[in-house]
FINU-718785 format. One record per residue (C-alpha): residue number from 1; residue in three letters; x, y, z. Coordinates in steps of 0.1 Angstrom, whole numbers, plus 5000, padded with zeros to 4 digits. Layout:
BEGIN
{n NUM; res ALA; X X; Y Y; Z Z}
...
***
This chain:
BEGIN
{n 1; res MET; X 0229; Y 0487; Z 8912}
{n 2; res ARG; X 0258; Y 0495; Z 8935}
{n 3; res PHE; X 0238; Y 0477; Z 8965}
{n 4; res SER; X 0228; Y 0448; Z 8949}
{n 5; res PHE; X 0257; Y 0427; Z 8963}
{n 6; res LEU; X 0240; Y 0429; Z 8997}
{n 7; res LEU; X 0213; Y 0403; Z 8984}
{n 8; res ARG; X 0241; Y 0379; Z 8976}
{n 9; res PRO; X 0236; Y 0348; Z 9000}
{n 10; res GLY; X 0271; Y 0353; Z 9015}
{n 11; res TRP; X 0264; Y 0391; Z 9022}
{n 12; res LEU; X 0230; Y 0381; Z 9036}
{n 13; res ALA; X 0245; Y 0353; Z 9059}
{n 14; res LEU; X 0274; Y 0381; Z 9072}
{n 15; res THR; X 0247; Y 0408; Z 9078}
{n 16; res LEU; X 0225; Y 0386; Z 9097}
{n 17; res ALA; X 0252; Y 0372; Z 9119}
{n 18; res VAL; X 0267; Y 0409; Z 9125}
{n 19; res TRP; X 0233; Y 0422; Z 9136}
{n 20; res VAL; X 0223; Y 0392; Z 9159}
{n 21; res PHE; X 0257; Y 0395; Z 9175}
{n 22; res ALA; X 0254; Y 0431; Z 9180}
{n 23; res GLY; X 0219; Y 0428; Z 9192}
{n 24; res ALA; X 0228; Y 0403; Z 9217}
{n 25; res CYS; X 0257; Y 0424; Z 9230}
{n 26; res PHE; X 0235; Y 0453; Z 9235}
{n 27; res ALA; X 0201; Y 0436; Z 9246}
{n 28; res LEU; X 0214; Y 0407; Z 9264}
{n 29; res LEU; X 0250; Y 0404; Z 9273}
{n 30; res ALA; X 0257; Y 0439; Z 9285}
{n 31; res PRO; X 0225; Y 0444; Z 9305}
{n 32; res TRP; X 0231; Y 0410; Z 9321}
{n 33; res GLN; X 0265; Y 0420; Z 9333}
{n 34; res PHE; X 0253; Y 0456; Z 9345}
{n 35; res SER; X 0225; Y 0437; Z 9367}
{n 36; res ARG; X 0252; Y 0414; Z 9381}
{n 37; res ASP; X 0272; Y 0445; Z 9391}
{n 38; res ASP; X 0241; Y 0459; Z 9404}
{n 39; res GLU; X 0236; Y 0428; Z 9428}
{n 40; res ARG; X 0270; Y 0429; Z 9439}
{n 41; res GLN; X 0269; Y 0465; Z 9448}
{n 42; res ALA; X 0236; Y 0458; Z 9466}
{n 43; res GLN; X 0253; Y 0430; Z 9484}
{n 44; res ASN; X 0281; Y 0450; Z 9495}
{n 45; res ASP; X 0260; Y 0477; Z 9508}
{n 46; res ALA; X 0240; Y 0450; Z 9528}
{n 47; res VAL; X 0269; Y 0436; Z 9544}
{n 48; res THR; X 0285; Y 0467; Z 9551}
{n 49; res SER; X 0256; Y 0481; Z 9567}
{n 50; res SER; X 0249; Y 0449; Z 9588}
{n 51; res VAL; X 0283; Y 0448; Z 9601}
{n 52; res ARG; X 0280; Y 0483; Z 9615}
{n 53; res THR; X 0246; Y 0478; Z 9630}
{n 54; res ASP; X 0233; Y 0456; Z 9659}
{n 55; res PRO; X 0217; Y 0423; Z 9654}
{n 56; res VAL; X 0176; Y 0424; Z 9659}
{n 57; res PRO; X 0152; Y 0398; Z 9670}
{n 58; res LEU; X 0139; Y 0380; Z 9643}
{n 59; res ALA; X 0105; Y 0377; Z 9658}
{n 60; res GLY; X 0097; Y 0412; Z 9647}
{n 61; res LEU; X 0105; Y 0404; Z 9612}
{n 62; res LEU; X 0089; Y 0374; Z 9605}
{n 63; res ASP; X 0062; Y 0392; Z 9583}
{n 64; res ARG; X 0090; Y 0400; Z 9558}
{n 65; res SER; X 0107; Y 0380; Z 9534}
{n 66; res ASN; X 0144; Y 0370; Z 9535}
{n 67; res ALA; X 0150; Y 0386; Z 9500}
{n 68; res GLU; X 0140; Y 0417; Z 9517}
{n 69; res LEU; X 0163; Y 0410; Z 9549}
{n 70; res GLU; X 0193; Y 0394; Z 9527}
{n 71; res TRP; X 0226; Y 0400; Z 9549}
{n 72; res ARG; X 0206; Y 0415; Z 9578}
{n 73; res ARG; X 0219; Y 0402; Z 9613}
{n 74; res VAL; X 0193; Y 0387; Z 9632}
{n 75; res THR; X 0188; Y 0370; Z 9668}
{n 76; res LEU; X 0170; Y 0336; Z 9669}
{n 77; res THR; X 0156; Y 0323; Z 9701}
{n 78; res GLY; X 0146; Y 0287; Z 9703}
{n 79; res ARG; X 0159; Y 0251; Z 9701}
{n 80; res TYR; X 0177; Y 0230; Z 9674}
{n 81; res LEU; X 0158; Y 0200; Z 9660}
{n 82; res PRO; X 0186; Y 0176; Z 9652}
{n 83; res GLU; X 0164; Y 0149; Z 9638}
{n 84; res GLY; X 0157; Y 0171; Z 9607}
{n 85; res GLN; X 0196; Y 0178; Z 9600}
{n 86; res ALA; X 0208; Y 0175; Z 9564}
{n 87; res VAL; X 0242; Y 0182; Z 9548}
{n 88; res ALA; X 0244; Y 0203; Z 9516}
{n 89; res ARG; X 0269; Y 0184; Z 9492}
{n 90; res LEU; X 0292; Y 0197; Z 9464}
{n 91; res ARG; X 0299; Y 0230; Z 9481}
{n 92; res THR; X 0332; Y 0248; Z 9480}
{n 93; res VAL; X 0347; Y 0271; Z 9507}
{n 94; res GLN; X 0378; Y 0291; Z 9502}
{n 95; res GLY; X 0384; Y 0271; Z 9470}
{n 96; res GLU; X 0383; Y 0238; Z 9489}
{n 97; res ALA; X 0354; Y 0211; Z 9490}
{n 98; res ALA; X 0332; Y 0213; Z 9519}
{n 99; res PHE; X 0298; Y 0203; Z 9533}
{n 100; res GLU; X 0274; Y 0228; Z 9549}
{n 101; res VAL; X 0255; Y 0215; Z 9578}
{n 102; res LEU; X 0216; Y 0227; Z 9578}
{n 103; res THR; X 0198; Y 0221; Z 9610}
{n 104; res PRO; X 0160; Y 0230; Z 9616}
{n 105; res PHE; X 0154; Y 0255; Z 9645}
{n 106; res GLU; X 0122; Y 0258; Z 9662}
{n 107; res LEU; X 0115; Y 0293; Z 9676}
{n 108; res ASP; X 0097; Y 0304; Z 9706}
{n 109; res ASP; X 0064; Y 0308; Z 9688}
{n 110; res GLY; X 0067; Y 0275; Z 9670}
{n 111; res VAL; X 0077; Y 0287; Z 9636}
{n 112; res VAL; X 0106; Y 0265; Z 9622}
{n 113; res VAL; X 0135; Y 0279; Z 9602}
{n 114; res LEU; X 0164; Y 0264; Z 9587}
{n 115; res VAL; X 0199; Y 0274; Z 9600}
{n 116; res ASP; X 0233; Y 0269; Z 9584}
{n 117; res ARG; X 0255; Y 0259; Z 9613}
{n 118; res GLY; X 0287; Y 0264; Z 9591}
{n 119; res TYR; X 0308; Y 0239; Z 9571}
{n 120; res VAL; X 0328; Y 0209; Z 9577}
{n 121; res ARG; X 0358; Y 0193; Z 9554}
{n 122; res PRO; X 0349; Y 0160; Z 9539}
{n 123; res VAL; X 0368; Y 0127; Z 9549}
{n 124; res SER; X 0389; Y 0112; Z 9523}
{n 125; res GLY; X 0375; Y 0136; Z 9498}
{n 126; res VAL; X 0340; Y 0123; Z 9497}
{n 127; res ARG; X 0327; Y 0114; Z 9532}
{n 128; res VAL; X 0310; Y 0136; Z 9559}
{n 129; res PRO; X 0329; Y 0137; Z 9590}
{n 130; res ASP; X 0316; Y 0134; Z 9627}
{n 131; res LEU; X 0294; Y 0165; Z 9632}
{n 132; res LYS; X 0291; Y 0185; Z 9667}
{n 133; res PRO; X 0264; Y 0176; Z 9685}
{n 134; res VAL; X 0239; Y 0207; Z 9688}
{n 135; res PRO; X 0231; Y 0221; Z 9723}
{n 136; res ASP; X 0201; Y 0210; Z 9741}
{n 137; res GLY; X 0175; Y 0234; Z 9753}
{n 138; res VAL; X 0165; Y 0268; Z 9745}
{n 139; res VAL; X 0196; Y 0289; Z 9729}
{n 140; res THR; X 0200; Y 0323; Z 9713}
{n 141; res VAL; X 0221; Y 0325; Z 9683}
{n 142; res THR; X 0229; Y 0354; Z 9657}
{n 143; res ALA; X 0227; Y 0348; Z 9621}
{n 144; res TRP; X 0227; Y 0363; Z 9588}
{n 145; res THR; X 0197; Y 0362; Z 9569}
{n 146; res ARG; X 0199; Y 0346; Z 9535}
{n 147; res VAL; X 0176; Y 0337; Z 9506}
{n 148; res GLY; X 0173; Y 0298; Z 9499}
{n 149; res GLU; X 0184; Y 0282; Z 9467}
{n 150; res SER; X 0161; Y 0270; Z 9441}
{n 151; res ASP; X 0172; Y 0234; Z 9432}
{n 152; res ASP; X 0142; Y 0211; Z 9442}
{n 153; res ARG; X 0159; Y 0175; Z 9440}
{n 154; res ASP; X 0150; Y 0154; Z 9469}
{n 155; res ALA; X 0172; Y 0146; Z 9497}
{n 156; res PHE; X 0190; Y 0111; Z 9499}
{n 157; res ASP; X 0206; Y 0093; Z 9528}
{n 158; res GLN; X 0245; Y 0084; Z 9525}
{n 159; res ASP; X 0270; Y 0072; Z 9549}
{n 160; res GLY; X 0245; Y 0078; Z 9577}
{n 161; res HIS; X 0238; Y 0114; Z 9569}
{n 162; res ARG; X 0207; Y 0129; Z 9550}
{n 163; res GLN; X 0223; Y 0148; Z 9520}
{n 164; res VAL; X 0210; Y 0176; Z 9500}
{n 165; res TYR; X 0220; Y 0193; Z 9468}
{n 166; res ALA; X 0212; Y 0228; Z 9477}
{n 167; res ILE; X 0203; Y 0248; Z 9507}
{n 168; res ASN; X 0164; Y 0248; Z 9500}
{n 169; res PRO; X 0141; Y 0248; Z 9532}
{n 170; res ASP; X 0113; Y 0229; Z 9514}
{n 171; res VAL; X 0135; Y 0200; Z 9502}
{n 172; res VAL; X 0150; Y 0197; Z 9541}
{n 173; res GLY; X 0113; Y 0202; Z 9556}
{n 174; res ARG; X 0101; Y 0176; Z 9530}
{n 175; res ALA; X 0127; Y 0150; Z 9540}
{n 176; res ALA; X 0123; Y 0157; Z 9578}
{n 177; res GLY; X 0084; Y 0160; Z 9578}
{n 178; res LEU; X 0085; Y 0195; Z 9588}
{n 179; res THR; X 0073; Y 0228; Z 9575}
{n 180; res ILE; X 0100; Y 0253; Z 9573}
{n 181; res ARG; X 0099; Y 0289; Z 9566}
{n 182; res PRO; X 0115; Y 0298; Z 9533}
{n 183; res GLY; X 0150; Y 0313; Z 9534}
{n 184; res TYR; X 0177; Y 0302; Z 9558}
{n 185; res PHE; X 0199; Y 0316; Z 9586}
{n 186; res GLN; X 0239; Y 0314; Z 9585}
{n 187; res LEU; X 0253; Y 0313; Z 9620}
{n 188; res THR; X 0279; Y 0339; Z 9626}
{n 189; res GLU; X 0312; Y 0328; Z 9644}
{n 190; res GLY; X 0313; Y 0316; Z 9681}
{n 191; res GLN; X 0274; Y 0307; Z 9680}
{n 192; res PRO; X 0262; Y 0278; Z 9698}
{n 193; res GLY; X 0260; Y 0248; Z 9677}
{n 194; res VAL; X 0283; Y 0265; Z 9650}
{n 195; res GLU; X 0308; Y 0242; Z 9629}
{n 196; res GLU; X 0332; Y 0263; Z 9612}
{n 197; res ALA; X 0317; Y 0296; Z 9605}
{n 198; res LEU; X 0311; Y 0304; Z 9568}
{n 199; res PRO; X 0331; Y 0334; Z 9558}
{n 200; res LEU; X 0314; Y 0368; Z 9544}
{n 201; res PRO; X 0317; Y 0373; Z 9506}
{n 202; res LYS; X 0344; Y 0395; Z 9494}
{n 203; res LEU; X 0333; Y 0433; Z 9494}
{n 204; res ASP; X 0347; Y 0440; Z 9460}
{n 205; res ALA; X 0332; Y 0453; Z 9429}
{n 206; res GLY; X 0339; Y 0423; Z 9408}
{n 207; res PRO; X 0347; Y 0425; Z 9370}
{n 208; res TYR; X 0310; Y 0426; Z 9359}
{n 209; res PHE; X 0312; Y 0463; Z 9349}
{n 210; res SER; X 0341; Y 0460; Z 9326}
{n 211; res TYR; X 0327; Y 0429; Z 9312}
{n 212; res ALA; X 0294; Y 0449; Z 9303}
{n 213; res LEU; X 0318; Y 0476; Z 9287}
{n 214; res GLN; X 0335; Y 0449; Z 9267}
{n 215; res TRP; X 0303; Y 0435; Z 9253}
{n 216; res ILE; X 0292; Y 0467; Z 9242}
{n 217; res ALA; X 0326; Y 0474; Z 9224}
{n 218; res PHE; X 0322; Y 0441; Z 9206}
{n 219; res GLY; X 0288; Y 0448; Z 9194}
{n 220; res VAL; X 0302; Y 0484; Z 9182}
{n 221; res MET; X 0333; Y 0468; Z 9165}
{n 222; res ALA; X 0309; Y 0442; Z 9147}
{n 223; res LEU; X 0288; Y 0469; Z 9134}
{n 224; res GLY; X 0316; Y 0491; Z 9126}
{n 225; res GLY; X 0335; Y 0464; Z 9107}
{n 226; res TRP; X 0304; Y 0453; Z 9087}
{n 227; res LEU; X 0298; Y 0490; Z 9078}
{n 228; res TYR; X 0333; Y 0496; Z 9067}
{n 229; res PHE; X 0334; Y 0466; Z 9043}
{n 230; res THR; X 0301; Y 0475; Z 9032}
{n 231; res VAL; X 0312; Y 0511; Z 9021}
{n 232; res ARG; X 0347; Y 0498; Z 9006}
{n 233; res GLU; X 0325; Y 0474; Z 8985}
{n 234; res VAL; X 0301; Y 0499; Z 8972}
{n 235; res ARG; X 0330; Y 0523; Z 8961}
{n 236; res PRO; X 0339; Y 0517; Z 8923}
{n 237; res GLY; X 0360; Y 0488; Z 8921}
{n 238; res GLY; X 0349; Y 0466; Z 8950}
{n 239; res ALA; X 0377; Y 0464; Z 8976}
{n 240; res LEU; X 0367; Y 0429; Z 8986}
{n 241; res ALA; X 0368; Y 0416; Z 8949}
{n 242; res GLY; X 0406; Y 0424; Z 8945}
{n 243; res GLY; X 0402; Y 0431; Z 8907}
{n 244; res ASP; X 0396; Y 0464; Z 8885}
{n 245; res GLY; X 0361; Y 0455; Z 8879}
{n 246; res GLY; X 0351; Y 0447; Z 8920}
{n 247; res ALA; X 0324; Y 0427; Z 8933}
{n 248; res GLY; X 0299; Y 0454; Z 8921}
{n 249; res SER; X 0310; Y 0461; Z 8887}
{n 250; res ASP; X 0297; Y 0442; Z 8856}
{n 251; res ARG; X 0329; Y 0452; Z 8833}
{n 252; res PRO; X 0345; Y 0419; Z 8821}
{n 253; res ARG; X 0380; Y 0415; Z 8834}
{n 254; res ALA; X 0408; Y 0407; Z 8811}
{n 255; res ARG; X 0423; Y 0373; Z 8814}
{n 256; res ARG; X 0458; Y 0372; Z 8828}
{n 257; res LYS; X 0485; Y 0353; Z 8807}
{n 258; res SER; X 0501; Y 0323; Z 8824}
{n 259; res VAL; X 0538; Y 0322; Z 8829}
{n 260; res ALA; X 0541; Y 0295; Z 8804}
{n 261; res GLU; X 0523; Y 0314; Z 8779}
{n 262; res MET; X 0547; Y 0345; Z 8783}
{n 263; res LEU; X 0580; Y 0324; Z 8780}
{n 264; res ALA; X 0565; Y 0310; Z 8748}
{n 265; res GLU; X 0558; Y 0342; Z 8734}
{n 266; res ASP; X 0594; Y 0354; Z 8745}
{n 267; res GLU; X 0607; Y 0324; Z 8726}
{n 268; res ASP; X 0587; Y 0333; Z 8695}
{n 269; res GLU; X 0601; Y 0369; Z 8695}
{n 270; res ALA; X 0636; Y 0355; Z 8701}
{n 271; res ALA; X 0635; Y 0329; Z 8673}
{n 272; res PRO; X 0654; Y 0340; Z 8639}
{n 273; res ALA; X 0633; Y 0345; Z 8608}
{n 274; res ARG; X 0634; Y 0317; Z 8583}
***
């Protein structure tokens, strides 16, 4: 049977590897990149829309999650709770190391939210610098609505500052003994209590769409290569075998003579008859 070679261990392993790789390209990798492209487009649209509209009071939006309000500009009225403050470590801002300063903020109605007051650069590469004091009393600030991060590792104290690994209101609240609303609010430039305001994300499409097309192309090429070599092997002679009989042929191949054997025959023919 011409197709019997497909049952050989080598071909079975090759077929499995090719189809698993192609399936991953089509079902996992390409959709993942398409979803990242959709997320980037949604973020760009939200930021663009928010920049063009005036901020609204958060009090009227407390029944909605921060995921629904991502990058919406809002105003918060209340007071800072500096005793619950923490810094998020291992951050980068514009390609350089930074700490982000997180301070609980109590709204007029008693709800506590987490405010990201911006970033500071480390001293000697590792230490938290002196932070600006927060304003006393009631203030009104404008901030971007953000979704909290998922890292749930506990806070710890180092160099006189409470530090966390992620901007997670539950972690900050646990360390400070406060109940903090999910999500956080990133101060815009010039607000009371801001350190260095965090920049907005770049409004570009990113490479995700082209990456998705590349994964699709890789999957197609893998299947195409497998199909090409399979068809070539099925043909009489077997292209991969390199001989007349091929991998799929049962015909015996003639043994090739070595160079030494051919030279010996030539000498016998050239020797004079006795």
